[in-house]
N, CA, C and O atoms as CSV, one atom per row, in Angstrom:
chain,resi,resn,atom,element,x,y,z
A,1,UNK,N,N,104.799,27.762,23.463
A,1,UNK,CA,C,104.374,28.934,24.205
A,1,UNK,C,C,103.856,30.015,23.249
A,1,UNK,O,O,102.839,30.652,23.524
A,2,UNK,N,N,104.542,30.218,22.146
A,2,UNK,CA,C,104.109,31.253,21.201
A,2,UNK,C,C,102.716,30.948,20.654
A,2,UNK,O,O,101.876,31.841,20.548
A,3,UNK,N,N,102.478,29.691,20.310
A,3,UNK,CA,C,101.196,29.312,19.726
A,3,UNK,C,C,100.059,29.502,20.723
A,3,UNK,O,O,98.950,29.864,20.330
A,4,UNK,N,N,100.318,29.262,22.011
A,4,UNK,CA,C,99.254,29.308,23.011
A,4,UNK,C,C,98.980,30.722,23.510
A,4,UNK,O,O,97.831,31.164,23.516
A,5,UNK,N,N,100.036,31.444,23.932
A,5,UNK,CA,C,99.809,32.781,24.494
A,5,UNK,C,C,100.574,33.891,23.779
A,5,UNK,O,O,100.525,35.044,24.207
A,6,UNK,N,N,101.274,33.567,22.707
A,6,UNK,CA,C,101.898,34.592,21.894
A,6,UNK,C,C,103.260,35.075,22.342
A,6,UNK,O,O,103.776,36.042,21.782
A,7,UNK,N,N,103.866,34.429,23.343
A,7,UNK,CA,C,105.194,34.835,23.795
A,7,UNK,C,C,106.250,34.026,23.065
A,7,UNK,O,O,106.179,32.799,23.001
A,8,UNK,N,N,107.234,34.733,22.515
A,8,UNK,CA,C,108.259,34.040,21.746
A,8,UNK,C,C,109.491,33.700,22.570
A,8,UNK,O,O,110.288,32.857,22.157
A,9,UNK,N,N,109.668,34.340,23.735
A,9,UNK,CA,C,110.846,34.078,24.562
A,9,UNK,C,C,110.441,33.778,26.006
A,9,UNK,O,O,110.756,34.563,26.901
A,10,UNK,N,N,109.755,32.668,26.253
A,10,UNK,CA,C,109.252,32.414,27.601
A,10,UNK,C,C,110.342,32.219,28.644
A,10,UNK,O,O,110.091,32.455,29.825
A,11,UNK,N,N,111.541,31.798,28.257
A,11,UNK,CA,C,112.606,31.608,29.244
A,11,UNK,C,C,113.155,32.932,29.749
A,11,UNK,O,O,113.717,32.986,30.843
A,12,UNK,N,N,113.006,33.987,28.984
A,12,UNK,CA,C,113.496,35.299,29.378
A,12,UNK,C,C,112.384,36.187,29.924
A,12,UNK,O,O,112.662,37.220,30.532
A,13,UNK,N,N,111.158,35.807,29.719
A,13,UNK,CA,C,110.043,36.637,30.130
A,13,UNK,C,C,109.665,37.612,29.035
A,13,UNK,O,O,110.202,37.559,27.929
A,14,UNK,N,N,108.750,38.491,29.346
A,14,UNK,CA,C,108.284,39.464,28.367
A,14,UNK,C,C,107.845,40.732,29.085
A,14,UNK,O,O,107.444,40.693,30.248
A,15,UNK,N,N,107.923,41.840,28.392
A,15,UNK,CA,C,107.451,43.122,28.912
A,15,UNK,C,C,106.349,43.636,28.005
A,15,UNK,O,O,106.449,43.560,26.781
A,16,UNK,N,N,105.306,44.156,28.612
A,16,UNK,CA,C,104.167,44.687,27.875
A,16,UNK,C,C,104.028,46.169,28.189
A,16,UNK,O,O,103.534,46.519,29.261
A,17,UNK,N,N,104.451,47.056,27.277
A,17,UNK,CA,C,104.344,48.492,27.544
A,17,UNK,C,C,102.893,48.968,27.455
A,17,UNK,O,O,102.100,48.442,26.673
A,18,UNK,N,N,102.567,49.959,28.260
A,18,UNK,CA,C,101.250,50.577,28.219
A,18,UNK,C,C,101.362,51.989,28.774
A,18,UNK,O,O,102.371,52.356,29.376
A,19,UNK,N,N,100.326,52.766,28.564
A,19,UNK,CA,C,100.311,54.160,29.045
A,19,UNK,C,C,99.229,54.321,30.099
A,19,UNK,O,O,98.183,53.674,30.049
A,20,UNK,N,N,99.500,55.181,31.033
A,20,UNK,CA,C,98.556,55.432,32.123
A,20,UNK,C,C,97.313,56.146,31.594
A,20,UNK,O,O,97.416,57.042,30.756
A,21,UNK,N,N,96.157,55.753,32.078
A,21,UNK,CA,C,94.901,56.370,31.663
A,21,UNK,C,C,94.853,57.845,32.064
A,21,UNK,O,O,94.397,58.690,31.293
A,22,UNK,N,N,95.334,58.152,33.293
A,22,UNK,CA,C,95.259,59.528,33.789
A,22,UNK,C,C,96.396,60.410,33.283
A,22,UNK,O,O,96.365,61.625,33.477
A,23,UNK,N,N,97.409,59.808,32.629
A,23,UNK,CA,C,98.516,60.576,32.076
A,23,UNK,C,C,99.091,59.806,30.888
A,23,UNK,O,O,100.082,59.093,31.043
A,24,UNK,N,N,98.489,59.937,29.710
A,24,UNK,CA,C,98.922,59.175,28.540
A,24,UNK,C,C,100.367,59.419,28.121
A,24,UNK,O,O,100.906,58.655,27.320
A,25,UNK,N,N,101.009,60.466,28.643
A,25,UNK,CA,C,102.420,60.691,28.312
A,25,UNK,C,C,103.332,59.797,29.140
A,25,UNK,O,O,104.507,59.642,28.808
A,26,UNK,N,N,102.811,59.205,30.216
A,26,UNK,CA,C,103.612,58.359,31.097
A,26,UNK,C,C,103.511,56.903,30.656
A,26,UNK,O,O,102.474,56.260,30.812
A,27,UNK,N,N,104.605,56.402,30.105
A,27,UNK,CA,C,104.631,55.011,29.685
A,27,UNK,C,C,105.165,54.152,30.826
A,27,UNK,O,O,106.099,54.543,31.524
A,28,UNK,N,N,104.575,52.999,31.005
A,28,UNK,CA,C,105.025,52.042,32.006
A,28,UNK,C,C,104.947,50.659,31.374
A,28,UNK,O,O,104.665,50.543,30.182
A,29,UNK,N,N,105.188,49.617,32.146
A,29,UNK,CA,C,105.109,48.289,31.564
A,29,UNK,C,C,104.728,47.266,32.615
A,29,UNK,O,O,104.891,47.483,33.816
A,30,UNK,N,N,104.224,46.162,32.138
A,30,UNK,CA,C,103.955,44.998,32.970
A,30,UNK,C,C,104.947,43.926,32.550
A,30,UNK,O,O,105.095,43.643,31.361
A,31,UNK,N,N,105.628,43.327,33.525
A,31,UNK,CA,C,106.596,42.264,33.240
A,31,UNK,C,C,105.968,40.917,33.552
A,31,UNK,O,O,105.207,40.784,34.510
A,32,UNK,N,N,106.284,39.934,32.751
A,32,UNK,CA,C,105.768,38.577,32.924
A,32,UNK,C,C,106.939,37.625,32.811
A,32,UNK,O,O,107.652,37.641,31.808
A,33,UNK,N,N,107.151,36.799,33.818
A,33,UNK,CA,C,108.276,35.868,33.814
A,33,UNK,C,C,107.872,34.543,34.426
A,33,UNK,O,O,107.019,34.486,35.311
A,34,UNK,N,N,108.494,33.480,33.947
A,34,UNK,CA,C,108.333,32.157,34.532
A,34,UNK,C,C,109.667,31.785,35.164
A,34,UNK,O,O,110.719,31.934,34.543
A,35,UNK,N,N,109.618,31.301,36.406
A,35,UNK,CA,C,110.822,30.875,37.099
A,35,UNK,C,C,110.801,29.358,37.246
A,35,UNK,O,O,109.728,28.762,37.344
A,36,UNK,N,N,111.964,28.732,37.262
A,36,UNK,CA,C,111.996,27.289,37.497
A,36,UNK,C,C,111.427,26.952,38.876
A,36,UNK,O,O,111.492,27.768,39.795
A,37,UNK,N,N,110.876,25.759,39.013
A,37,UNK,CA,C,110.280,25.331,40.275
A,37,UNK,C,C,111.295,25.385,41.424
A,37,UNK,O,O,110.918,25.658,42.564
A,38,UNK,N,N,112.566,25.129,41.142
A,38,UNK,CA,C,113.586,25.086,42.195
A,38,UNK,C,C,114.359,26.401,42.335
A,38,UNK,O,O,115.466,26.403,42.874
A,39,UNK,N,N,113.800,27.513,41.864
A,39,UNK,CA,C,114.494,28.799,41.939
A,39,UNK,C,C,114.734,29.231,43.390
A,39,UNK,O,O,113.951,28.911,44.285
A,40,UNK,N,N,115.808,29.946,43.599
A,40,UNK,CA,C,116.072,30.547,44.909
A,40,UNK,C,C,115.786,32.055,44.859
A,40,UNK,O,O,116.069,32.772,45.819
A,41,UNK,N,N,115.233,32.527,43.752
A,41,UNK,CA,C,114.989,33.947,43.540
A,41,UNK,C,C,114.118,34.567,44.635
A,41,UNK,O,O,114.330,35.719,45.013
A,42,UNK,N,N,113.148,33.818,45.144
A,42,UNK,CA,C,112.207,34.359,46.117
A,42,UNK,C,C,112.694,34.229,47.562
A,42,UNK,O,O,112.031,34.716,48.478
A,43,UNK,N,N,113.826,33.589,47.777
A,43,UNK,CA,C,114.338,33.407,49.140
A,43,UNK,C,C,114.517,34.734,49.841
A,43,UNK,O,O,114.927,35.698,49.195
A,44,UNK,N,N,114.236,34.834,51.106
A,44,UNK,CA,C,113.969,33.741,52.037
A,44,UNK,C,C,112.499,33.307,52.081
A,44,UNK,O,O,112.139,32.431,52.868
A,45,UNK,N,N,111.668,33.896,51.265
A,45,UNK,CA,C,110.258,33.511,51.240
A,45,UNK,C,C,110.105,32.071,50.759
A,45,UNK,O,O,110.899,31.581,49.957
A,46,UNK,N,N,109.079,31.411,51.260
A,46,UNK,CA,C,108.752,30.070,50.800
A,46,UNK,C,C,107.658,30.100,49.724
A,46,UNK,O,O,107.214,29.053,49.254
A,47,UNK,N,N,107.231,31.303,49.340
A,47,UNK,CA,C,106.173,31.448,48.338
A,47,UNK,C,C,106.648,30.938,46.985
A,47,UNK,O,O,107.811,31.133,46.630
A,48,UNK,N,N,105.771,30.288,46.223
A,48,UNK,CA,C,106.158,29.772,44.918
A,48,UNK,C,C,106.016,30.791,43.782
A,48,UNK,O,O,106.356,30.491,42.637
A,49,UNK,N,N,105.520,31.979,44.090
A,49,UNK,CA,C,105.335,32.987,43.042
A,49,UNK,C,C,105.362,34.371,43.668
A,49,UNK,O,O,105.362,34.517,44.890
A,50,UNK,N,N,105.384,35.385,42.809
A,50,UNK,CA,C,105.402,36.772,43.262
A,50,UNK,C,C,104.531,37.588,42.321
A,50,UNK,O,O,104.531,37.361,41.111
A,51,UNK,N,N,103.794,38.534,42.876
A,51,UNK,CA,C,103.013,39.474,42.075
A,51,UNK,C,C,103.518,40.869,42.421
A,51,UNK,O,O,103.624,41.227,43.594
A,52,UNK,N,N,103.822,41.642,41.408
A,52,UNK,CA,C,104.272,43.015,41.607
A,52,UNK,C,C,103.147,43.965,41.224
A,52,UNK,O,O,102.457,43.762,40.225
A,53,UNK,N,N,102.976,44.993,42.024
A,53,UNK,CA,C,101.963,46.009,41.744
A,53,UNK,C,C,102.628,47.362,41.592
A,53,UNK,O,O,103.692,47.606,42.161
A,54,UNK,N,N,102.013,48.229,40.838
A,54,UNK,CA,C,102.432,49.618,40.757
A,54,UNK,C,C,101.478,50.426,41.621
A,54,UNK,O,O,100.260,50.310,41.486
A,55,UNK,N,N,102.032,51.246,42.509
A,55,UNK,CA,C,101.211,52.039,43.423
A,55,UNK,C,C,101.661,53.490,43.388
A,55,UNK,O,O,102.799,53.791,43.027
A,56,UNK,N,N,100.767,54.374,43.760
A,56,UNK,CA,C,101.073,55.808,43.758
A,56,UNK,C,C,102.007,56.218,44.894
A,56,UNK,O,O,102.898,57.043,44.689
A,57,UNK,N,N,101.817,55.654,46.091
A,57,UNK,CA,C,102.609,56.053,47.248
A,57,UNK,C,C,103.099,54.798,47.959
A,57,UNK,O,O,102.445,54.296,48.874
A,58,UNK,N,N,104.250,54.298,47.532
A,58,UNK,CA,C,104.791,53.053,48.061
A,58,UNK,C,C,105.056,53.132,49.559
A,58,UNK,O,O,104.742,52.192,50.288
A,59,UNK,N,N,105.628,54.236,50.028
A,59,UNK,CA,C,105.924,54.365,51.457
A,59,UNK,C,C,104.657,54.268,52.304
A,59,UNK,O,O,104.650,53.592,53.333
A,60,UNK,N,N,103.595,54.932,51.882
A,60,UNK,CA,C,102.331,54.893,52.625
A,60,UNK,C,C,101.742,53.483,52.626
A,60,UNK,O,O,101.232,53.024,53.648
A,61,UNK,N,N,101.810,52.803,51.493
A,61,UNK,CA,C,101.286,51.443,51.417
A,61,UNK,C,C,102.069,50.509,52.335
A,61,UNK,O,O,101.473,49.715,53.062
A,62,UNK,N,N,103.394,50.595,52.309
A,62,UNK,CA,C,104.210,49.742,53.171
A,62,UNK,C,C,103.927,50.016,54.642
A,62,UNK,O,O,103.869,49.085,55.445
A,63,UNK,N,N,103.752,51.274,54.998
A,63,UNK,CA,C,103.420,51.647,56.380
A,63,UNK,C,C,102.081,51.034,56.789
A,63,UNK,O,O,101.957,50.493,57.887
A,64,UNK,N,N,101.088,51.116,55.918
A,64,UNK,CA,C,99.765,50.555,56.213
A,64,UNK,C,C,99.831,49.027,56.345
A,64,UNK,O,O,99.183,48.455,57.221
A,65,UNK,N,N,100.603,48.372,55.485
A,65,UNK,CA,C,100.748,46.921,55.578
A,65,UNK,C,C,101.411,46.522,56.895
A,65,UNK,O,O,100.957,45.598,57.569
A,66,UNK,N,N,102.470,47.211,57.250
A,66,UNK,CA,C,103.151,46.914,58.528
A,66,UNK,C,C,102.211,47.145,59.710
A,66,UNK,O,O,102.222,46.371,60.667
A,67,UNK,N,N,101.401,48.200,59.650
A,67,UNK,CA,C,100.448,48.487,60.730
A,67,UNK,C,C,99.422,47.367,60.883
A,67,UNK,O,O,98.877,47.171,61.969
A,68,UNK,N,N,99.160,46.639,59.816
A,68,UNK,CA,C,98.219,45.510,59.850
A,68,UNK,C,C,98.904,44.201,60.210
A,68,UNK,O,O,98.267,43.149,60.240
A,69,UNK,N,N,100.222,44.269,60.488
A,69,UNK,CA,C,100.944,43.076,60.889
A,69,UNK,C,C,101.530,42.266,59.750
A,69,UNK,O,O,101.976,41.138,59.958
A,70,UNK,N,N,101.536,42.827,58.547
A,70,UNK,CA,C,102.087,42.121,57.391
A,70,UNK,C,C,103.607,42.218,57.425
A,70,UNK,O,O,104.158,43.295,57.651
A,71,UNK,N,N,104.283,41.095,57.201
A,71,UNK,CA,C,105.731,41.097,57.101
A,71,UNK,C,C,106.109,41.622,55.727
A,71,UNK,O,O,105.700,41.066,54.708
A,72,UNK,N,N,106.888,42.690,55.701
A,72,UNK,CA,C,107.286,43.330,54.453
A,72,UNK,C,C,108.766,43.061,54.218
A,72,UNK,O,O,109.592,43.288,55.102
A,73,UNK,N,N,109.096,42.581,53.036
A,73,UNK,CA,C,110.491,42.328,52.676
A,73,UNK,C,C,111.263,43.643,52.785
A,73,UNK,O,O,110.798,44.668,52.284
A,74,UNK,N,N,112.422,43.633,53.424
A,74,UNK,CA,C,113.176,44.881,53.568
A,74,UNK,C,C,113.764,45.401,52.258
A,74,UNK,O,O,114.143,46.570,52.178
A,75,UNK,N,N,113.846,44.561,51.237
A,75,UNK,CA,C,114.347,45.011,49.942
A,75,UNK,C,C,113.184,45.642,49.176
A,75,UNK,O,O,112.152,45.007,48.957
A,76,UNK,N,N,113.364,46.869,48.783
A,76,UNK,CA,C,112.299,47.610,48.109
A,76,UNK,C,C,112.858,48.223,46.832
A,76,UNK,O,O,113.830,48.976,46.871
A,77,UNK,N,N,112.245,47.900,45.712
A,77,UNK,CA,C,112.692,48.461,44.439
A,77,UNK,C,C,111.732,49.551,44.003
A,77,UNK,O,O,110.523,49.334,43.924
A,78,UNK,N,N,112.272,50.707,43.725
A,78,UNK,CA,C,111.487,51.836,43.249
A,78,UNK,C,C,112.059,52.257,41.913
A,78,UNK,O,O,113.081,52.942,41.856
A,79,UNK,N,N,111.399,51.846,40.827
A,79,UNK,CA,C,111.937,52.096,39.502
A,79,UNK,C,C,111.803,53.538,39.063
A,79,UNK,O,O,112.469,53.947,38.112
A,80,UNK,N,N,110.960,54.329,39.724
A,80,UNK,CA,C,110.878,55.745,39.364
A,80,UNK,C,C,112.137,56.462,39.764
A,80,UNK,O,O,112.581,57.373,39.065
A,81,UNK,N,N,112.731,56.066,40.892
A,81,UNK,CA,C,113.953,56.717,41.334
A,81,UNK,C,C,115.179,56.071,40.710
A,81,UNK,O,O,116.300,56.552,40.874
A,82,UNK,N,N,114.953,54.957,39.980
A,82,UNK,CA,C,116.046,54.302,39.284
A,82,UNK,C,C,116.907,53.426,40.153
A,82,UNK,O,O,118.029,53.094,39.769
A,83,UNK,N,N,116.410,53.037,41.329
A,83,UNK,CA,C,117.265,52.224,42.167
A,83,UNK,C,C,116.542,51.511,43.276
A,83,UNK,O,O,115.324,51.333,43.257
A,84,UNK,N,N,117.333,51.109,44.239
A,84,UNK,CA,C,116.838,50.324,45.369
A,84,UNK,C,C,116.865,51.192,46.608
A,84,UNK,O,O,117.797,51.971,46.809
A,85,UNK,N,N,115.844,51.060,47.437
A,85,UNK,CA,C,115.801,51.821,48.677
A,85,UNK,C,C,115.409,50.906,49.807
A,85,UNK,O,O,115.013,49.764,49.572
A,86,UNK,N,N,115.513,51.390,51.039
A,86,UNK,CA,C,115.138,50.589,52.215
A,86,UNK,C,C,113.735,50.922,52.666
A,86,UNK,O,O,113.247,50.348,53.640
């Protein structure tokens, strides 16, 4: 894995820190992880993978998705507030 994409700990994943273009004082990161094919991490979803996005207004986005008929997982993680919310 290290030779191909430069990651030295693929079983644990990796974090890539970066700074926001509109606010260089705000540091954030992108996480990259590989899960085993038989993981239960995504349950109850049957999806084989997950993509996480950073958004400015999570509540507004979730409201818009629900209005379009998208099923939204009730577990919501908001790392700016340091915890989990509904």
